[in-house]
PyMOL CGO cylinders between C-alpha atoms (Angstrom):
from pymol import cmd
from pymol.cgo import CYLINDER

trace = [
    CYLINDER, 160.35, 31.24, 40.35, 159.00, 31.11, 36.80, 0.3, 1, 1, 1, 1, 1, 1,
    CYLINDER, 159.00, 31.11, 36.80, 155.77, 32.88, 35.79, 0.3, 1, 1, 1, 1, 1, 1,
    CYLINDER, 155.77, 32.88, 35.79, 153.87, 32.45, 32.52, 0.3, 1, 1, 1, 1, 1, 1,
    CYLINDER, 153.87, 32.45, 32.52, 151.85, 35.27, 30.94, 0.3, 1, 1, 1, 1, 1, 1,
    CYLINDER, 151.85, 35.27, 30.94, 149.69, 35.49, 27.83, 0.3, 1, 1, 1, 1, 1, 1,
    CYLINDER, 149.69, 35.49, 27.83, 148.88, 38.23, 25.34, 0.3, 1, 1, 1, 1, 1, 1,
    CYLINDER, 148.88, 38.23, 25.34, 147.85, 38.84, 21.75, 0.3, 1, 1, 1, 1, 1, 1,
    CYLINDER, 147.85, 38.84, 21.75, 151.46, 39.82, 20.98, 0.3, 1, 1, 1, 1, 1, 1,
    CYLINDER, 151.46, 39.82, 20.98, 154.83, 39.13, 22.57, 0.3, 1, 1, 1, 1, 1, 1,
    CYLINDER, 154.83, 39.13, 22.57, 155.12, 42.72, 23.81, 0.3, 1, 1, 1, 1, 1, 1,
    CYLINDER, 155.12, 42.72, 23.81, 151.65, 42.62, 25.33, 0.3, 1, 1, 1, 1, 1, 1,
    CYLINDER, 151.65, 42.62, 25.33, 152.43, 39.40, 27.21, 0.3, 1, 1, 1, 1, 1, 1,
    CYLINDER, 152.43, 39.40, 27.21, 155.75, 40.79, 28.46, 0.3, 1, 1, 1, 1, 1, 1,
    CYLINDER, 155.75, 40.79, 28.46, 154.26, 44.12, 29.58, 0.3, 1, 1, 1, 1, 1, 1,
    CYLINDER, 154.26, 44.12, 29.58, 151.48, 42.28, 31.37, 0.3, 1, 1, 1, 1, 1, 1,
    CYLINDER, 151.48, 42.28, 31.37, 154.02, 40.14, 33.19, 0.3, 1, 1, 1, 1, 1, 1,
    CYLINDER, 154.02, 40.14, 33.19, 156.27, 43.05, 34.17, 0.3, 1, 1, 1, 1, 1, 1,
    CYLINDER, 156.27, 43.05, 34.17, 153.30, 44.99, 35.50, 0.3, 1, 1, 1, 1, 1, 1,
    CYLINDER, 153.30, 44.99, 35.50, 152.01, 42.08, 37.57, 0.3, 1, 1, 1, 1, 1, 1,
    CYLINDER, 152.01, 42.08, 37.57, 155.47, 41.26, 38.96, 0.3, 1, 1, 1, 1, 1, 1,
    CYLINDER, 155.47, 41.26, 38.96, 156.12, 44.96, 39.60, 0.3, 1, 1, 1, 1, 1, 1,
    CYLINDER, 156.12, 44.96, 39.60, 159.55, 44.86, 37.98, 0.3, 1, 1, 1, 1, 1, 1,
    CYLINDER, 159.55, 44.86, 37.98, 161.45, 45.95, 34.86, 0.3, 1, 1, 1, 1, 1, 1,
    CYLINDER, 161.45, 45.95, 34.86, 162.90, 44.15, 31.81, 0.3, 1, 1, 1, 1, 1, 1,
    CYLINDER, 162.90, 44.15, 31.81, 166.50, 44.35, 32.99, 0.3, 1, 1, 1, 1, 1, 1,
    CYLINDER, 166.50, 44.35, 32.99, 165.66, 42.41, 36.15, 0.3, 1, 1, 1, 1, 1, 1,
    CYLINDER, 165.66, 42.41, 36.15, 164.06, 39.38, 34.54, 0.3, 1, 1, 1, 1, 1, 1,
    CYLINDER, 164.06, 39.38, 34.54, 164.81, 36.52, 32.14, 0.3, 1, 1, 1, 1, 1, 1,
    CYLINDER, 164.81, 36.52, 32.14, 162.24, 36.27, 29.32, 0.3, 1, 1, 1, 1, 1, 1,
    CYLINDER, 162.24, 36.27, 29.32, 161.53, 33.27, 27.11, 0.3, 1, 1, 1, 1, 1, 1,
    CYLINDER, 161.53, 33.27, 27.11, 158.88, 33.28, 24.38, 0.3, 1, 1, 1, 1, 1, 1,
    CYLINDER, 158.88, 33.28, 24.38, 156.95, 30.00, 24.52, 0.3, 1, 1, 1, 1, 1, 1,
    CYLINDER, 156.95, 30.00, 24.52, 154.61, 30.63, 21.60, 0.3, 1, 1, 1, 1, 1, 1,
    CYLINDER, 154.61, 30.63, 21.60, 155.49, 33.12, 18.88, 0.3, 1, 1, 1, 1, 1, 1,
    CYLINDER, 155.49, 33.12, 18.88, 152.69, 34.88, 17.00, 0.3, 1, 1, 1, 1, 1, 1,
    CYLINDER, 152.69, 34.88, 17.00, 154.59, 34.45, 13.71, 0.3, 1, 1, 1, 1, 1, 1,
    CYLINDER, 154.59, 34.45, 13.71, 154.62, 30.64, 13.93, 0.3, 1, 1, 1, 1, 1, 1,
    CYLINDER, 154.62, 30.64, 13.93, 151.00, 29.76, 13.25, 0.3, 1, 1, 1, 1, 1, 1,
    CYLINDER, 151.00, 29.76, 13.25, 149.77, 26.68, 11.41, 0.3, 1, 1, 1, 1, 1, 1,
    CYLINDER, 149.77, 26.68, 11.41, 147.08, 26.62, 8.75, 0.3, 1, 1, 1, 1, 1, 1,
    CYLINDER, 147.08, 26.62, 8.75, 144.69, 24.92, 11.18, 0.3, 1, 1, 1, 1, 1, 1,
    CYLINDER, 144.69, 24.92, 11.18, 145.17, 27.58, 13.90, 0.3, 1, 1, 1, 1, 1, 1,
    CYLINDER, 145.17, 27.58, 13.90, 144.80, 30.58, 11.61, 0.3, 1, 1, 1, 1, 1, 1,
    CYLINDER, 144.80, 30.58, 11.61, 141.18, 31.15, 12.65, 0.3, 1, 1, 1, 1, 1, 1,
    CYLINDER, 141.18, 31.15, 12.65, 141.84, 30.67, 16.35, 0.3, 1, 1, 1, 1, 1, 1,
    CYLINDER, 141.84, 30.67, 16.35, 142.35, 33.67, 18.67, 0.3, 1, 1, 1, 1, 1, 1,
    CYLINDER, 142.35, 33.67, 18.67, 145.98, 34.76, 18.64, 0.3, 1, 1, 1, 1, 1, 1,
    CYLINDER, 145.98, 34.76, 18.64, 147.69, 33.99, 21.97, 0.3, 1, 1, 1, 1, 1, 1,
    CYLINDER, 147.69, 33.99, 21.97, 151.37, 34.39, 22.77, 0.3, 1, 1, 1, 1, 1, 1,
    CYLINDER, 151.37, 34.39, 22.77, 152.84, 32.89, 25.92, 0.3, 1, 1, 1, 1, 1, 1,
    CYLINDER, 152.84, 32.89, 25.92, 156.02, 34.12, 27.58, 0.3, 1, 1, 1, 1, 1, 1,
    CYLINDER, 156.02, 34.12, 27.58, 157.96, 32.75, 30.50, 0.3, 1, 1, 1, 1, 1, 1,
    CYLINDER, 157.96, 32.75, 30.50, 159.30, 35.38, 32.92, 0.3, 1, 1, 1, 1, 1, 1,
    CYLINDER, 159.30, 35.38, 32.92, 161.72, 34.63, 35.74, 0.3, 1, 1, 1, 1, 1, 1,
    CYLINDER, 161.72, 34.63, 35.74, 163.08, 37.19, 38.19, 0.3, 1, 1, 1, 1, 1, 1,
    CYLINDER, 163.08, 37.19, 38.19, 166.87, 37.32, 38.12, 0.3, 1, 1, 1, 1, 1, 1,
    CYLINDER, 166.87, 37.32, 38.12, 168.64, 36.46, 41.33, 0.3, 1, 1, 1, 1, 1, 1,
    CYLINDER, 168.64, 36.46, 41.33, 170.59, 39.42, 42.60, 0.3, 1, 1, 1, 1, 1, 1,
    CYLINDER, 170.59, 39.42, 42.60, 173.86, 39.28, 44.41, 0.3, 1, 1, 1, 1, 1, 1,
    CYLINDER, 173.86, 39.28, 44.41, 173.12, 39.32, 48.11, 0.3, 1, 1, 1, 1, 1, 1,
    CYLINDER, 173.12, 39.32, 48.11, 174.56, 42.18, 50.10, 0.3, 1, 1, 1, 1, 1, 1,
    CYLINDER, 174.56, 42.18, 50.10, 172.11, 42.16, 52.97, 0.3, 1, 1, 1, 1, 1, 1,
    CYLINDER, 172.11, 42.16, 52.97, 174.12, 39.69, 55.03, 0.3, 1, 1, 1, 1, 1, 1,
    CYLINDER, 174.12, 39.69, 55.03, 177.06, 42.09, 54.94, 0.3, 1, 1, 1, 1, 1, 1,
    CYLINDER, 177.06, 42.09, 54.94, 176.77, 44.94, 57.39, 0.3, 1, 1, 1, 1, 1, 1,
    CYLINDER, 176.77, 44.94, 57.39, 176.34, 48.11, 55.39, 0.3, 1, 1, 1, 1, 1, 1,
    CYLINDER, 176.34, 48.11, 55.39, 178.25, 51.23, 56.27, 0.3, 1, 1, 1, 1, 1, 1,
    CYLINDER, 178.25, 51.23, 56.27, 176.04, 53.20, 58.63, 0.3, 1, 1, 1, 1, 1, 1,
    CYLINDER, 176.04, 53.20, 58.63, 176.35, 56.68, 59.98, 0.3, 1, 1, 1, 1, 1, 1,
    CYLINDER, 176.35, 56.68, 59.98, 176.53, 57.00, 63.73, 0.3, 1, 1, 1, 1, 1, 1,
    CYLINDER, 176.53, 57.00, 63.73, 173.55, 58.78, 65.29, 0.3, 1, 1, 1, 1, 1, 1,
    CYLINDER, 173.55, 58.78, 65.29, 174.49, 62.34, 66.24, 0.3, 1, 1, 1, 1, 1, 1,
    CYLINDER, 174.49, 62.34, 66.24, 173.62, 63.42, 69.77, 0.3, 1, 1, 1, 1, 1, 1,
    CYLINDER, 173.62, 63.42, 69.77, 171.80, 66.54, 68.57, 0.3, 1, 1, 1, 1, 1, 1,
    CYLINDER, 171.80, 66.54, 68.57, 169.78, 64.47, 66.09, 0.3, 1, 1, 1, 1, 1, 1,
    CYLINDER, 169.78, 64.47, 66.09, 168.81, 62.02, 68.80, 0.3, 1, 1, 1, 1, 1, 1,
    CYLINDER, 168.81, 62.02, 68.80, 167.61, 64.84, 71.06, 0.3, 1, 1, 1, 1, 1, 1,
    CYLINDER, 167.61, 64.84, 71.06, 165.49, 66.34, 68.28, 0.3, 1, 1, 1, 1, 1, 1,
    CYLINDER, 165.49, 66.34, 68.28, 164.15, 62.91, 67.32, 0.3, 1, 1, 1, 1, 1, 1,
    CYLINDER, 164.15, 62.91, 67.32, 163.23, 62.12, 70.93, 0.3, 1, 1, 1, 1, 1, 1,
    CYLINDER, 163.23, 62.12, 70.93, 161.45, 65.46, 71.25, 0.3, 1, 1, 1, 1, 1, 1,
    CYLINDER, 161.45, 65.46, 71.25, 159.46, 64.75, 68.04, 0.3, 1, 1, 1, 1, 1, 1,
    CYLINDER, 159.46, 64.75, 68.04, 158.60, 61.22, 69.12, 0.3, 1, 1, 1, 1, 1, 1,
    CYLINDER, 158.60, 61.22, 69.12, 157.59, 62.20, 72.65, 0.3, 1, 1, 1, 1, 1, 1,
    CYLINDER, 157.59, 62.20, 72.65, 155.17, 64.79, 71.29, 0.3, 1, 1, 1, 1, 1, 1,
    CYLINDER, 155.17, 64.79, 71.29, 153.59, 62.30, 68.89, 0.3, 1, 1, 1, 1, 1, 1,
    CYLINDER, 153.59, 62.30, 68.89, 153.58, 59.21, 71.12, 0.3, 1, 1, 1, 1, 1, 1,
    CYLINDER, 153.58, 59.21, 71.12, 152.01, 61.01, 74.08, 0.3, 1, 1, 1, 1, 1, 1,
    CYLINDER, 152.01, 61.01, 74.08, 148.98, 61.89, 71.95, 0.3, 1, 1, 1, 1, 1, 1,
    CYLINDER, 148.98, 61.89, 71.95, 149.00, 58.58, 70.08, 0.3, 1, 1, 1, 1, 1, 1,
    CYLINDER, 149.00, 58.58, 70.08, 149.06, 56.28, 73.12, 0.3, 1, 1, 1, 1, 1, 1,
    CYLINDER, 149.06, 56.28, 73.12, 146.41, 58.35, 74.93, 0.3, 1, 1, 1, 1, 1, 1,
    CYLINDER, 146.41, 58.35, 74.93, 143.97, 57.71, 72.09, 0.3, 1, 1, 1, 1, 1, 1,
    CYLINDER, 143.97, 57.71, 72.09, 144.45, 53.94, 72.14, 0.3, 1, 1, 1, 1, 1, 1,
    CYLINDER, 144.45, 53.94, 72.14, 142.11, 51.68, 74.15, 0.3, 1, 1, 1, 1, 1, 1,
    CYLINDER, 142.11, 51.68, 74.15, 144.92, 49.96, 76.06, 0.3, 1, 1, 1, 1, 1, 1,
    CYLINDER, 144.92, 49.96, 76.06, 147.18, 51.31, 78.76, 0.3, 1, 1, 1, 1, 1, 1,
    CYLINDER, 147.18, 51.31, 78.76, 150.48, 51.57, 76.89, 0.3, 1, 1, 1, 1, 1, 1,
    CYLINDER, 150.48, 51.57, 76.89, 153.85, 52.59, 78.21, 0.3, 1, 1, 1, 1, 1, 1,
    CYLINDER, 153.85, 52.59, 78.21, 156.61, 53.54, 75.83, 0.3, 1, 1, 1, 1, 1, 1,
    CYLINDER, 156.61, 53.54, 75.83, 160.31, 54.10, 76.26, 0.3, 1, 1, 1, 1, 1, 1,
    CYLINDER, 160.31, 54.10, 76.26, 162.71, 55.91, 73.90, 0.3, 1, 1, 1, 1, 1, 1,
    CYLINDER, 162.71, 55.91, 73.90, 166.41, 55.09, 73.89, 0.3, 1, 1, 1, 1, 1, 1,
    CYLINDER, 166.41, 55.09, 73.89, 169.21, 54.75, 71.36, 0.3, 1, 1, 1, 1, 1, 1,
    CYLINDER, 169.21, 54.75, 71.36, 172.25, 52.75, 70.39, 0.3, 1, 1, 1, 1, 1, 1,
    CYLINDER, 172.25, 52.75, 70.39, 175.10, 53.89, 68.17, 0.3, 1, 1, 1, 1, 1, 1,
    CYLINDER, 175.10, 53.89, 68.17, 172.96, 54.01, 65.02, 0.3, 1, 1, 1, 1, 1, 1,
    CYLINDER, 172.96, 54.01, 65.02, 169.25, 53.85, 65.82, 0.3, 1, 1, 1, 1, 1, 1,
    CYLINDER, 169.25, 53.85, 65.82, 166.54, 55.40, 67.95, 0.3, 1, 1, 1, 1, 1, 1,
    CYLINDER, 166.54, 55.40, 67.95, 164.76, 52.54, 69.73, 0.3, 1, 1, 1, 1, 1, 1,
    CYLINDER, 164.76, 52.54, 69.73, 161.12, 52.75, 70.79, 0.3, 1, 1, 1, 1, 1, 1,
    CYLINDER, 161.12, 52.75, 70.79, 159.69, 50.05, 73.06, 0.3, 1, 1, 1, 1, 1, 1,
    CYLINDER, 159.69, 50.05, 73.06, 155.96, 49.58, 73.70, 0.3, 1, 1, 1, 1, 1, 1,
    CYLINDER, 155.96, 49.58, 73.70, 154.75, 47.61, 76.71, 0.3, 1, 1, 1, 1, 1, 1,
    CYLINDER, 154.75, 47.61, 76.71, 151.16, 46.78, 77.65, 0.3, 1, 1, 1, 1, 1, 1,
    CYLINDER, 151.16, 46.78, 77.65, 148.46, 44.14, 77.49, 0.3, 1, 1, 1, 1, 1, 1,
    CYLINDER, 148.46, 44.14, 77.49, 146.69, 42.93, 74.32, 0.3, 1, 1, 1, 1, 1, 1,
    CYLINDER, 146.69, 42.93, 74.32, 148.81, 44.92, 71.86, 0.3, 1, 1, 1, 1, 1, 1,
    CYLINDER, 148.81, 44.92, 71.86, 148.63, 42.36, 69.04, 0.3, 1, 1, 1, 1, 1, 1,
    CYLINDER, 148.63, 42.36, 69.04, 146.56, 44.80, 66.97, 0.3, 1, 1, 1, 1, 1, 1,
    CYLINDER, 146.56, 44.80, 66.97, 149.62, 47.08, 66.86, 0.3, 1, 1, 1, 1, 1, 1,
    CYLINDER, 149.62, 47.08, 66.86, 151.75, 44.20, 65.58, 0.3, 1, 1, 1, 1, 1, 1,
    CYLINDER, 151.75, 44.20, 65.58, 149.45, 42.75, 62.92, 0.3, 1, 1, 1, 1, 1, 1,
    CYLINDER, 149.45, 42.75, 62.92, 149.97, 39.70, 60.75, 0.3, 1, 1, 1, 1, 1, 1,
    CYLINDER, 149.97, 39.70, 60.75, 153.70, 38.91, 60.80, 0.3, 1, 1, 1, 1, 1, 1,
    CYLINDER, 153.70, 38.91, 60.80, 154.46, 42.43, 62.00, 0.3, 1, 1, 1, 1, 1, 1,
    CYLINDER, 154.46, 42.43, 62.00, 152.83, 44.28, 59.10, 0.3, 1, 1, 1, 1, 1, 1,
    CYLINDER, 152.83, 44.28, 59.10, 151.20, 46.95, 61.31, 0.3, 1, 1, 1, 1, 1, 1,
    CYLINDER, 151.20, 46.95, 61.31, 154.35, 47.24, 63.43, 0.3, 1, 1, 1, 1, 1, 1,
    CYLINDER, 154.35, 47.24, 63.43, 156.52, 47.81, 60.35, 0.3, 1, 1, 1, 1, 1, 1,
    CYLINDER, 156.52, 47.81, 60.35, 154.18, 50.48, 58.99, 0.3, 1, 1, 1, 1, 1, 1,
    CYLINDER, 154.18, 50.48, 58.99, 154.12, 52.21, 62.36, 0.3, 1, 1, 1, 1, 1, 1,
    CYLINDER, 154.12, 52.21, 62.36, 157.92, 52.02, 62.49, 0.3, 1, 1, 1, 1, 1, 1,
    CYLINDER, 157.92, 52.02, 62.49, 158.13, 53.77, 59.10, 0.3, 1, 1, 1, 1, 1, 1,
    CYLINDER, 158.13, 53.77, 59.10, 155.83, 56.49, 60.41, 0.3, 1, 1, 1, 1, 1, 1,
    CYLINDER, 155.83, 56.49, 60.41, 157.97, 56.96, 63.53, 0.3, 1, 1, 1, 1, 1, 1,
    CYLINDER, 157.97, 56.96, 63.53, 161.10, 57.16, 61.37, 0.3, 1, 1, 1, 1, 1, 1,
    CYLINDER, 161.10, 57.16, 61.37, 159.52, 60.00, 59.37, 0.3, 1, 1, 1, 1, 1, 1,
    CYLINDER, 159.52, 60.00, 59.37, 158.48, 61.81, 62.57, 0.3, 1, 1, 1, 1, 1, 1,
    CYLINDER, 158.48, 61.81, 62.57, 161.91, 61.35, 64.18, 0.3, 1, 1, 1, 1, 1, 1,
    CYLINDER, 161.91, 61.35, 64.18, 163.65, 62.73, 61.09, 0.3, 1, 1, 1, 1, 1, 1,
    CYLINDER, 163.65, 62.73, 61.09, 161.57, 65.92, 60.98, 0.3, 1, 1, 1, 1, 1, 1,
    CYLINDER, 161.57, 65.92, 60.98, 163.80, 68.95, 61.55, 0.3, 1, 1, 1, 1, 1, 1,
    CYLINDER, 163.80, 68.95, 61.55, 167.00, 66.88, 61.50, 0.3, 1, 1, 1, 1, 1, 1,
    CYLINDER, 167.00, 66.88, 61.50, 169.77, 67.28, 58.94, 0.3, 1, 1, 1, 1, 1, 1,
    CYLINDER, 169.77, 67.28, 58.94, 169.64, 63.57, 58.03, 0.3, 1, 1, 1, 1, 1, 1,
    CYLINDER, 169.64, 63.57, 58.03, 167.32, 60.60, 58.27, 0.3, 1, 1, 1, 1, 1, 1,
    CYLINDER, 167.32, 60.60, 58.27, 166.98, 59.17, 61.76, 0.3, 1, 1, 1, 1, 1, 1,
    CYLINDER, 166.98, 59.17, 61.76, 166.11, 55.49, 61.69, 0.3, 1, 1, 1, 1, 1, 1,
    CYLINDER, 166.11, 55.49, 61.69, 163.73, 54.15, 64.33, 0.3, 1, 1, 1, 1, 1, 1,
    CYLINDER, 163.73, 54.15, 64.33, 163.44, 50.55, 65.49, 0.3, 1, 1, 1, 1, 1, 1,
    CYLINDER, 163.44, 50.55, 65.49, 160.05, 49.80, 67.06, 0.3, 1, 1, 1, 1, 1, 1,
    CYLINDER, 160.05, 49.80, 67.06, 159.59, 46.82, 69.36, 0.3, 1, 1, 1, 1, 1, 1,
    CYLINDER, 159.59, 46.82, 69.36, 156.24, 45.86, 70.87, 0.3, 1, 1, 1, 1, 1, 1,
    CYLINDER, 156.24, 45.86, 70.87, 156.15, 43.48, 73.84, 0.3, 1, 1, 1, 1, 1, 1,
    CYLINDER, 156.15, 43.48, 73.84, 159.33, 41.71, 72.70, 0.3, 1, 1, 1, 1, 1, 1,
    CYLINDER, 159.33, 41.71, 72.70, 157.92, 40.87, 69.27, 0.3, 1, 1, 1, 1, 1, 1,
    CYLINDER, 157.92, 40.87, 69.27, 161.24, 41.49, 67.48, 0.3, 1, 1, 1, 1, 1, 1,
    CYLINDER, 161.24, 41.49, 67.48, 163.05, 38.85, 69.53, 0.3, 1, 1, 1, 1, 1, 1,
    CYLINDER, 163.05, 38.85, 69.53, 160.25, 36.30, 69.01, 0.3, 1, 1, 1, 1, 1, 1,
    CYLINDER, 160.25, 36.30, 69.01, 160.11, 36.97, 65.25, 0.3, 1, 1, 1, 1, 1, 1,
    CYLINDER, 160.11, 36.97, 65.25, 163.89, 36.71, 64.95, 0.3, 1, 1, 1, 1, 1, 1,
    CYLINDER, 163.89, 36.71, 64.95, 163.88, 33.32, 66.65, 0.3, 1, 1, 1, 1, 1, 1,
    CYLINDER, 163.88, 33.32, 66.65, 161.07, 31.98, 64.45, 0.3, 1, 1, 1, 1, 1, 1,
    CYLINDER, 161.07, 31.98, 64.45, 162.81, 33.21, 61.27, 0.3, 1, 1, 1, 1, 1, 1,
    CYLINDER, 162.81, 33.21, 61.27, 166.10, 31.58, 62.29, 0.3, 1, 1, 1, 1, 1, 1,
    CYLINDER, 166.10, 31.58, 62.29, 164.29, 28.29, 62.90, 0.3, 1, 1, 1, 1, 1, 1,
    CYLINDER, 164.29, 28.29, 62.90, 162.53, 28.64, 59.53, 0.3, 1, 1, 1, 1, 1, 1,
    CYLINDER, 162.53, 28.64, 59.53, 165.85, 29.33, 57.77, 0.3, 1, 1, 1, 1, 1, 1,
    CYLINDER, 165.85, 29.33, 57.77, 167.43, 26.15, 59.14, 0.3, 1, 1, 1, 1, 1, 1,
    CYLINDER, 167.43, 26.15, 59.14, 164.37, 24.05, 58.32, 0.3, 1, 1, 1, 1, 1, 1,
    CYLINDER, 164.37, 24.05, 58.32, 164.22, 25.31, 54.73, 0.3, 1, 1, 1, 1, 1, 1,
    CYLINDER, 164.22, 25.31, 54.73, 167.98, 24.87, 54.28, 0.3, 1, 1, 1, 1, 1, 1,
    CYLINDER, 167.98, 24.87, 54.28, 167.59, 21.17, 55.16, 0.3, 1, 1, 1, 1, 1, 1,
    CYLINDER, 167.59, 21.17, 55.16, 164.73, 20.92, 52.65, 0.3, 1, 1, 1, 1, 1, 1,
    CYLINDER, 164.73, 20.92, 52.65, 166.84, 22.49, 49.89, 0.3, 1, 1, 1, 1, 1, 1,
    CYLINDER, 166.84, 22.49, 49.89, 169.70, 20.06, 50.56, 0.3, 1, 1, 1, 1, 1, 1,
    CYLINDER, 169.70, 20.06, 50.56, 167.31, 17.08, 50.62, 0.3, 1, 1, 1, 1, 1, 1,
    CYLINDER, 167.31, 17.08, 50.62, 165.32, 17.99, 47.50, 0.3, 1, 1, 1, 1, 1, 1,
    CYLINDER, 165.32, 17.99, 47.50, 168.14, 19.77, 45.64, 0.3, 1, 1, 1, 1, 1, 1,
    CYLINDER, 168.14, 19.77, 45.64, 165.60, 22.45, 44.66, 0.3, 1, 1, 1, 1, 1, 1,
    CYLINDER, 165.60, 22.45, 44.66, 165.73, 26.14, 45.53, 0.3, 1, 1, 1, 1, 1, 1,
    CYLINDER, 165.73, 26.14, 45.53, 163.05, 27.70, 47.72, 0.3, 1, 1, 1, 1, 1, 1,
    CYLINDER, 163.05, 27.70, 47.72, 161.68, 31.23, 47.26, 0.3, 1, 1, 1, 1, 1, 1,
    CYLINDER, 161.68, 31.23, 47.26, 160.31, 32.72, 50.47, 0.3, 1, 1, 1, 1, 1, 1,
    CYLINDER, 160.31, 32.72, 50.47, 157.43, 35.16, 50.71, 0.3, 1, 1, 1, 1, 1, 1,
    CYLINDER, 157.43, 35.16, 50.71, 158.18, 38.90, 50.60, 0.3, 1, 1, 1, 1, 1, 1,
    CYLINDER, 158.18, 38.90, 50.60, 159.91, 40.21, 53.74, 0.3, 1, 1, 1, 1, 1, 1,
    CYLINDER, 159.91, 40.21, 53.74, 161.24, 43.47, 55.09, 0.3, 1, 1, 1, 1, 1, 1,
    CYLINDER, 161.24, 43.47, 55.09, 164.97, 44.19, 54.87, 0.3, 1, 1, 1, 1, 1, 1,
    CYLINDER, 164.97, 44.19, 54.87, 165.23, 43.52, 58.63, 0.3, 1, 1, 1, 1, 1, 1,
    CYLINDER, 165.23, 43.52, 58.63, 163.68, 40.04, 58.23, 0.3, 1, 1, 1, 1, 1, 1,
    CYLINDER, 163.68, 40.04, 58.23, 165.66, 39.16, 55.11, 0.3, 1, 1, 1, 1, 1, 1,
    CYLINDER, 165.66, 39.16, 55.11, 168.87, 40.04, 56.91, 0.3, 1, 1, 1, 1, 1, 1,
    CYLINDER, 168.87, 40.04, 56.91, 168.00, 37.55, 59.68, 0.3, 1, 1, 1, 1, 1, 1,
    CYLINDER, 168.00, 37.55, 59.68, 167.67, 34.75, 57.09, 0.3, 1, 1, 1, 1, 1, 1,
    CYLINDER, 167.67, 34.75, 57.09, 170.87, 35.75, 55.29, 0.3, 1, 1, 1, 1, 1, 1,
    CYLINDER, 170.87, 35.75, 55.29, 172.86, 36.01, 58.52, 0.3, 1, 1, 1, 1, 1, 1,
    CYLINDER, 172.86, 36.01, 58.52, 171.61, 32.67, 59.85, 0.3, 1, 1, 1, 1, 1, 1,
    CYLINDER, 171.61, 32.67, 59.85, 172.66, 30.81, 56.70, 0.3, 1, 1, 1, 1, 1, 1,
    CYLINDER, 172.66, 30.81, 56.70, 175.74, 32.76, 55.61, 0.3, 1, 1, 1, 1, 1, 1,
    CYLINDER, 175.74, 32.76, 55.61, 178.12, 30.17, 57.11, 0.3, 1, 1, 1, 1, 1, 1,
    CYLINDER, 178.12, 30.17, 57.11, 176.12, 27.14, 55.95, 0.3, 1, 1, 1, 1, 1, 1,
    CYLINDER, 176.12, 27.14, 55.95, 178.49, 25.03, 53.78, 0.3, 1, 1, 1, 1, 1, 1,
    CYLINDER, 178.49, 25.03, 53.78, 175.72, 23.60, 51.59, 0.3, 1, 1, 1, 1, 1, 1,
    CYLINDER, 175.72, 23.60, 51.59, 173.31, 26.44, 50.80, 0.3, 1, 1, 1, 1, 1, 1,
    CYLINDER, 173.31, 26.44, 50.80, 173.45, 30.08, 49.80, 0.3, 1, 1, 1, 1, 1, 1,
    CYLINDER, 173.45, 30.08, 49.80, 170.96, 32.94, 49.98, 0.3, 1, 1, 1, 1, 1, 1,
    CYLINDER, 170.96, 32.94, 49.98, 170.18, 35.67, 47.47, 0.3, 1, 1, 1, 1, 1, 1,
    CYLINDER, 170.18, 35.67, 47.47, 167.45, 38.30, 47.12, 0.3, 1, 1, 1, 1, 1, 1,
    CYLINDER, 167.45, 38.30, 47.12, 165.13, 38.96, 44.19, 0.3, 1, 1, 1, 1, 1, 1,
    CYLINDER, 165.13, 38.96, 44.19, 162.47, 41.54, 43.38, 0.3, 1, 1, 1, 1, 1, 1,
    CYLINDER, 162.47, 41.54, 43.38, 161.93, 45.10, 44.50, 0.3, 1, 1, 1, 1, 1, 1,
    CYLINDER, 161.93, 45.10, 44.50, 160.57, 46.56, 47.71, 0.3, 1, 1, 1, 1, 1, 1,
    CYLINDER, 160.57, 46.56, 47.71, 158.10, 45.91, 49.19, 0.3, 1, 1, 1, 1, 1, 1,
    CYLINDER, 158.10, 45.91, 49.19, 157.95, 42.57, 47.37, 0.3, 1, 1, 1, 1, 1, 1,
    CYLINDER, 157.95, 42.57, 47.37, 161.61, 41.61, 47.76, 0.3, 1, 1, 1, 1, 1, 1,
    CYLINDER, 161.61, 41.61, 47.76, 162.16, 37.93, 48.60, 0.3, 1, 1, 1, 1, 1, 1,
    CYLINDER, 162.16, 37.93, 48.60, 164.92, 35.64, 49.84, 0.3, 1, 1, 1, 1, 1, 1,
    CYLINDER, 164.92, 35.64, 49.84, 165.94, 32.65, 47.71, 0.3, 1, 1, 1, 1, 1, 1,
    CYLINDER, 165.94, 32.65, 47.71, 167.65, 29.68, 49.38, 0.3, 1, 1, 1, 1, 1, 1,
    CYLINDER, 167.65, 29.68, 49.38, 169.54, 27.41, 46.93, 0.3, 1, 1, 1, 1, 1, 1,
    CYLINDER, 169.54, 27.41, 46.93, 172.36, 24.88, 46.82, 0.3, 1, 1, 1, 1, 1, 1,
    CYLINDER, 172.36, 24.88, 46.82, 175.91, 26.20, 46.61, 0.3, 1, 1, 1, 1, 1, 1,
]
cmd.load_cgo(trace, "trace")
């Protein structure tokens, strides 16, 4: 996606753009649209304005390839569960709803499940609150451990529902890209959500997916192969 920024000088316009896009020079393509040195006699009294075109570079996608992960050590899981139990007991008791939680694990992650009625406020718009709470639980689980312990939080089956909706969105947008022959840039997503899109379309013969931007504004781009 191309963005246009203005400034009194080229550098000012570029810096303004980089700041707004929250990125750095090496991660964008820059094109000067109006150079401050090319001014006509009739525009000499007009305010000096330089326009630049900034486009985020597409980065090679690696999120659809399973990264090498360390298996969760038994002793780390025990410590993480102890930390989480202590926090979640106090946390759920202070909430207005009757919430039950369960802590388990697979080979790599500690999994926390919340069950109860009317817990949408703990999920938030497109899982924003859930993701922030998951980051907090990851920090709590890692306390006192010799390495980071990653937590996956699921509330009333939200993860499964979100995964299904993202897969349906991926297929719909892929058809749109093929029909219009124009790439589509999605809104910022978490690494978990981006991976769902990448995985769903990785075997599609007509489109490809890449990622652009930096966290927490990283986006998926769907384009023709």
